[in-house]
C-alpha positions in Angstrom: 0.0 0.0 0.0 1.2 3.5 -0.8 0.0 6.6 1.0 0.8 10.2 1.7 -0.4 12.2 4.6 0.2 15.2 6.9 -2.5 14.1 9.4 -1.3 12.6 12.7 -4.0 9.9 12.8 -6.2 8.1 10.3 -7.4 4.8 9.1 -5.7 3.4 5.9 -7.2 -0.1 5.7 -9.9 -2.0 7.5 -11.3 -5.4 7.0 -13.9 -6.6 9.5 -15.7 -4.9 12.4 -13.7 -2.3 14.4 -15.6 -2.8 17.7 -13.2 -5.0 19.8 -15.6 -7.9 19.7 -15.1 -9.3 16.2 -12.2 -10.3 14.1 -10.5 -7.5 12.0 -7.3 -6.3 10.5 -6.5 -2.6 10.3 -3.6 -0.5 9.1 -3.6 3.1 10.4 -1.6 6.1 11.1 -1.6 6.9 14.8 0.5 9.7 16.3 2.6 9.9 13.2 3.5 6.2 13.0 2.0 3.2 11.1 0.1 0.7 13.3 -1.0 -2.7 12.2 -3.8 -4.2 14.4 -5.0 -7.8 14.2 -7.9 -8.9 16.3 -8.9 -12.6 16.5 -11.4 -13.9 19.0 -11.1 -10.8 21.2 -7.3 -11.0 21.4 -5.6 -8.1 19.8 -2.0 -7.8 18.4 -0.6 -4.4 17.6 2.6 -3.8 15.7 3.9 -0.3 15.3 6.5 1.3 13.1 9.4 3.4 14.4 10.1 5.8 11.5 12.3 8.7 12.5 10.2 11.9 12.2 7.1 9.8 11.5 5.2 9.3 8.2 3.2 12.6 8.3 5.6 14.6 6.2 3.5 14.8 3.0 5.8 12.4 1.1 4.6 9.1 -0.3 5.4 6.0 1.8 5.1 2.4 0.9 4.1 -0.1 3.6 3.8 -3.9 3.3 2.5 -6.1 6.1 3.5 -9.8 6.2 2.1 -12.3 8.5 3.8 -15.7 8.8 3.8 -16.8 12.4 4.6 -13.2 13.3 3.7 -9.8 12.0 6.3 -7.6 10.2 5.9 -4.1 8.7 8.2 -3.2 5.8 8.7 0.3 4.5 9.8 1.3 1.1 11.8 4.4 0.3 10.0 7.8 0.5 9.6 9.9 -2.5 8.0 13.4 -2.8 4.5 14.0 -4.1 
């Protein structure tokens, strides 16, 4: 997924119900960092990025989420709008 933002928080992708009671996956920007949230049977896993300066700089960012026994977030290089 590629995105560009100057907003500190927002939802980028959601699949399922986002109410804490049902299964869902979500990719979001929260406080300038990318968060991946996975909820299965009321158990939630959150993986966050640690990008120096955050991702709210107006540049395009590429994020890829991989789930194979553990969750990883990969970032591509930034490029200007």
